[in-house]
N, C-alpha and C positions, 0 to 999 in steps of 0.2 A: 347592579354595580361592575363597573367594565374592567378593575383592576387588581381582580381577586389571582391569588394562585393561580398557578397553571402549570401541570405536570412540567418537569424539568426534563431536557433533554439537551444530548452533546451538543446539538446546533447553537440550543438557547443557551446553554453556559457559556459556551464560543463567543457568541456575542457580546454577553452579560459582561463577565468577568473580567473584561476591562485587565488593569495593571490588578486587580486581587490581589494585591499587595507582593505577590511574587507573582502575579501575570503580568501579559504581552505588552499592553499599549503604555502605561507611562515608562516601562521597563526602556522599550524602546524610543520612545520619547525622550527620553532620560538620553539615551546612549548616543540618539543620533544628533541632540543638540550638543553632545560635547560638552554639557554647563559644566564640567567641573575642571573643563582646562581653562575657560577664558570667562567664568564667571566674575573673578576680580575685576578683573580689564572693563568689562561690562557696565556692572554697575556703577551709576550715579546720582548721588542725592546732593544737588549742590545747595538748598536748600535750608537743609536739615541742621536743626540742632536738637542734641540728644534731650529726651525727657529726663526723668525721676526715674532710680529706678524699677523694676517690673517686680512688686511683692504678692500678685494675687494672680486671680485665675480668671481666665475672661473667654468667652467664645462667640461669635456669630454662626448663624447658621442659615445660608443661603439656598431658598426654595424659588427654582424657576419654574413656573406657569408655561410651561411651552407649548407655542403654535398663535399666541396672543389672545390673552383675555378677555373676555368682556366684563369688563370691572363696572361697567355702569348698570348692572345687573346684579352688580357683589353691591357696593355701595348705591342705596335708593333714594331720594326725597319723597318724604311720606304728606309734607304739608299739601294743602289742596290744591294750589297753581300748581306750586314745583311739579308735583304726581300728575294732575293733568296734562302739563306740557312735555312731560315723560312716558306719558302714556300716546298721547299723540306721536310723536316724532319714533315711538321703538314697536307701534300698533302689536301687530300679532308677538312678537317677542319681548311684551312687557309682562311683569311680574303683577298677577292681581294684586292688590292694595291689601284685601283681608289676609294673606299669603304672606306677608311681606314681614319679618319680624322688627318687632320697632328696638329701637335701641336709644340712648338718653345722654348724646355729647353733651358737656356743658361747656362747649365752646363755639355753638352753631347761633347764637340767639334768634328766634324767630324764625329758625329754619328745623324741621324734623326731618329726621332718617330714619330708615330700618336696614336691614339685610335681607340677603336670598335668602329662601324660606330651610336650606339646605343647611344653612349656619349656625343651628342655636346656639353650639358650645363657644361660637366663635362670639355671638351675642352676647354669652356671660362673662365669657372673657372682659370682651372690649367695657362694660357697666363695671366691672369690677375693677379698673384699671389697670389690667395686665395688655390691653390690644388696641391699640390705636390705626386710624388709617390717612392716609397722607394722599391728599387728592389733586387728579390732572397730573400727575408726572409723566414725564418723557425726554427722550434723547434730544437735548440742545446744544447747540455750540454756542449762540448767543441769546440774550430777551428778544423774544421774537413774536410778533403779533400778527392777526391777520389781515392788515393792510402792508405789514412786509412781506409777508408770501405773497400776498396778492403782487403787490408790483416787480418782485423778484428780486429786492435789496435785501431779503433776509439771508441769512450763511444755512443750511438747511443741511443736516444730516445725510452724509453719504447713504444712497440706497433706504428713502425713507419709503414705510409700507414694507420694504421686502425682510422677509423671516432670517436671509441668512444675512444681512448685513445689520438688521437688527439686533439679532439676537446677539452675535457679537459684538455689537455697541452698550450695550447693556452689560455684557461681563467685562470689555474694555477700558469702559468710558472716556473715550476717545473717537467721535461720532465723526470727526472730520476726516478719519483715513480710519483705514483697513489693517489692524494690526495682531500679532500673536499672542501679546504677553497681555494678560489682564488684572484687573483691579486688586482682588484677593493676590493674586501673583507678586504683585508689586509692594502688597504691604506686608507679605513677609519678608520679601526681600529687604526690606527698608528697617524691618525688627532686626533681621541679621544681620547689619552691617552695623549694629551700633555698639559699643563696647558695654554699655549695660541694656542690655536689649534680655526680654526674656530668654528665659532656659528653652532650650531646644533641645531636640533628640536628634544625635547623627544620621537614622535609620530609617526616621519617620518624618513624615512632614509635618508643618503645622498646619497644612492645607490639608484635609482628606475627604475620599472625593466617593459619596453612594451611587457614580453613576460614571466612573469611568473617566478619561481624559478628557476635560475642558477645556477652554479658555480662560475663564473667570481664575482658575489658580494656580496658569502657569506665568510663570517671572523668568526675567532674566537668571535668576541661579535658584529657581526654585519649580518643582512640578507639585503636581497633587499625588498623595498617599490612595490607592485607590482600595476600597474593598466590597466586599457584598453583601447586599442589605440583609441578606439572612446569614450567611455562613462565616460573614467578619473576612480575616486574613485566609486566600484558598495557598497553602503551596503549589509547588509545582505537579506536586502528582494528583491534580485533580480531583476528583471522589472515590476513587478506588483502583484495584490493581491492572483492573479490564482495561484502563486506559492507559494503553502505551507502555506497558510493564512497568509503571507506575514507580514500584521504588528503585528497580534499577535507573529509570531514568534521572530519581532525582540523586543518588550516588553517584550518577556520574557527572551531572553537573557540579556535585559538591565537587569532586576531584578537581572540574575542569577552575572551579573558584580559587582554591585554594592553594593552586599551582604556580610558582613565579613566574611571571612574565617580563621579557627586557622591553618587546615594543612598546613604545608610547598609547598606542591607539589599544593593542591587545589591555595594554595594564587598564586603562581605563575602562573597557568593557567590562575586565572581570569587574572589577571594585564597583563599578555601578551594578551586575548581578551580584556581589558577595552585599553590598549595602541593601538590595532587596532582600534577598535572602535575610540578612541577621534580622532584619524589620521583622519579615514574617514570623519568624520564629519569637521574637523577641511580642508582638503585638499580641500570638496567640495564647504566648504562655502566661500573660497578664489576664488577657481573659479567660484562661482557663482555670483560675485562681480566683477570678473574684467573683463573687454573690452577685449576680444580677440585680435589677432594676426590680422591685416587685410591682411598678403598674402596669395592667393590664391595656395590651393594645390591641384593635382591632386587627382579623386575619386579610390583612390587605398589603400590596407591594408598597405603597406608599409608608403606610405606617410601622413596616418590617426596614424602611430603611431608617424610620425616626427613632426605633428603639434600637437600632444596632448603632445611631450616634446617640443616642442615652448611654446606652451598656460601655462605646468608646471615653464617652466622659468620665463615667465612672473610677475608669485604669488609669486617668490622668495624671496619677503622681508615680504610678508603677511606670507608666512612659517618660516621665518627668517633663510637664507637659504646664507649663504659665498660659501659652496661647493657642487656640484652632477657630479654626476656620472649616466649617463642613458644607459642603454643596448636593443636593439632589435635582436631577431634572427630571419633572413631572408632566410628561404630556400629552396630548389629548384637548387641546382647547382652541384648535383653528376650525372654529367650531361654522362652516359656511352653511352647514344643515345641520336639523336635527338642533339648534341649539341651547332648546330650554333642556329637554332630555338630557343629553349628555352633559351640560353644564353642571345641570344639579345634582350627577351622580359625581363629577369630578370634584365638586363643592363639597359633599356629603364625605369623601375622603379625605379631602383635608383638614375638614372640621374635626374629625374624629380623630386621627394625625395629630392633629394640632392642641387638641385638648389632653390625648395622652402622654405628648412630651410636654406637655405647662406643668402636668401633675408627677410629670418623673422627674423632674427638674426642682418641683418643690420638696421629692422625697429624699433628693439629693443633695437641699439645703443648696441649690445653685441657680435659683430661678432669677435671682438680681442681675448676674455674671453671665445668664446665657441671653444672647437674643436671635430671635428668628424673624427672617425677613423674606419678604416677597419681591419677585421681578418676572416682568413674562414682555416679550419685543416690542410688545405694541396692545390699547384695547383696542375696539369694534366699534364700526360706522354704528350711529346710534341709529337709523333708519335701517329696516331688513330687507333681506334680498328676497325675502319670500318664506324662505324657511332658516333662515342663520342669519349673520350678520359679517362684513368683508373685514379686511385690513384696514387700522386708521392710526391713533398717533398717542394723543395723552390721555392716559387713566387712572386707577386707583391702587395702590398697595398697601401690604399692611407689614404692620412690626410686633412684633409679639415679646415679654418677658417681663422680669420683675422689675427691670430699669427703662420701662419705657412708660412715660406721659401718658397714661392711657386714657381712656373714656373722652379722647379728643378726636377730632376731623380737620387736618393740619394742608396747609394750603389753601386753593381756592376752591371750591366746590363747586360746576362752572354752570350756566342755565343751559339747559338740556331742551332747548327748541332751535330748531332750522332760522339759519339766518342769525343765530345768534352773533354779540360780537369776537367770541370764538372760533365760530364752525364755519370750517373754509369749506365746505363742500359735501354732502352725501352724510350727513353726522360727523366728519372727522373732527375734532378739537384739537386746536394749539395749546400745546402743553402751556402752564402758566406756574410748575414746577420744577426745574432741572433735574435728570437722573444725578445729574454729580453733587449737587446740594443733598441729595438724599444717601448718597452714598459716602457722601465726608461727614454727615453724621454719625453712622456709623463709624469710620476709620477714627473722629476724634473720642466715640465711644471705647472704641478698640483699645486705645494710648497711642497711636499714630499725633507724633505731633505737628501743631497746627504748621507748623516749619515747614514740613515735609509730605503737605497736602498736594501744591502744585507740582510735585515732579510724580504724583499718584495720577492727580484729574488736573490736568491742563487748560483748561476751559474754567477750572471753577472762580477763577478770580472776574471771570465775566457776572458772576451772580453773589458771590460772597467774596468780605473780605479778610483771607486769613488770618489777616492781624484785629480782628473786631476784637475779639475776645468771646462773641456771643456763639450760640450755636448754628450754625446753618437755617434749620428749622423750627426744632425745638421739642422733637418728638422722644429724647431722649435722655437722663438724667447723663450728663457729663459733669 
């Protein structure tokens, strides 16, 4: 296992804590963008029709498998001819057939599938109807084929195969441009702009990050509220008095915050710092007074993050939250070498964390109100580079929760053979389902009005009619 706890050091803490509620990254991004000064002028949702009032709780949890997950070694065909194609093209990166855990999808007649041997809990959740896969998903501007890629007529995402561009596109859903606002942030902006939107907390964003600042949760009028996977909301005093005489520093900051400033920039700065401080106090007080979830989690960093999410959801009423969006960035998937071992260890940690989180949501009676979904910048080449795989395009994702129409594989699972109708070289597959469709279904379940979808996902109309009344894909009960 590569992501177990390590001894925490001051340098590590400073790198991980980010905004940790009252930490630096979110605080300074808020100040520097002066969101409080121009947000109302910047927001514009011209297509929006207000929905019914929000009278329930819902949360989505975005799990970023950063680096490019080799997802055709996560969901694998097991029929004789299909497995032979898979084994031939993957060569020394193929999972042996007798090690693959079989699953029983209800919507793939004549086709059989299994999952990576390090995913036993996810296999069980799939067969229990609590988890679904969406196959061959990728960033797309318009429907694209092998022919239009070859003849140059396809409008392709910027920076295809680039980590920095593709991880941005999955978080912004704007693959034709490089922008700094994410679709999670825009969903919060949209809901907060509606007169009958969900309850909000003035000091704590609906967007809560376990991984510091990120594009996904950055809107025009919102940023993430970052907490630490282990310690939750951290005050400016860090861990103890040995750090910069922490209590004196906290008192000094409090005095600055409570002072009355005349200058508009000083006021904005002070207001932002005060909001962060007040949010920290409120969050930690609610956490301290609550009975923690009883479900056991494995002692890994990823499980720590999901345990903290569970405990944060547990205090939703104390925080006055009707909607929440959580973000976890879990890296290590750029496996140009040692693919099988490294990916196996990572998938084992994902499998454990998701299993415990699912049990925790069932403990809280919220399984059908919380949906967890995966993203990754791209899948990887079907062919081996010798000891690993390289950057590709279309890949498989998963969604988990009580609202998921599980035990199904959605989209089009591709033929895994070189020179297939989707393969454009080196085992790179053209996506057949756009990331926009995947995200739009999550947004609709989250109660974003269909009339607001094109304001969040500008290319969605190339794949889905927002006035159709149908689900873009069908993997969620909406």
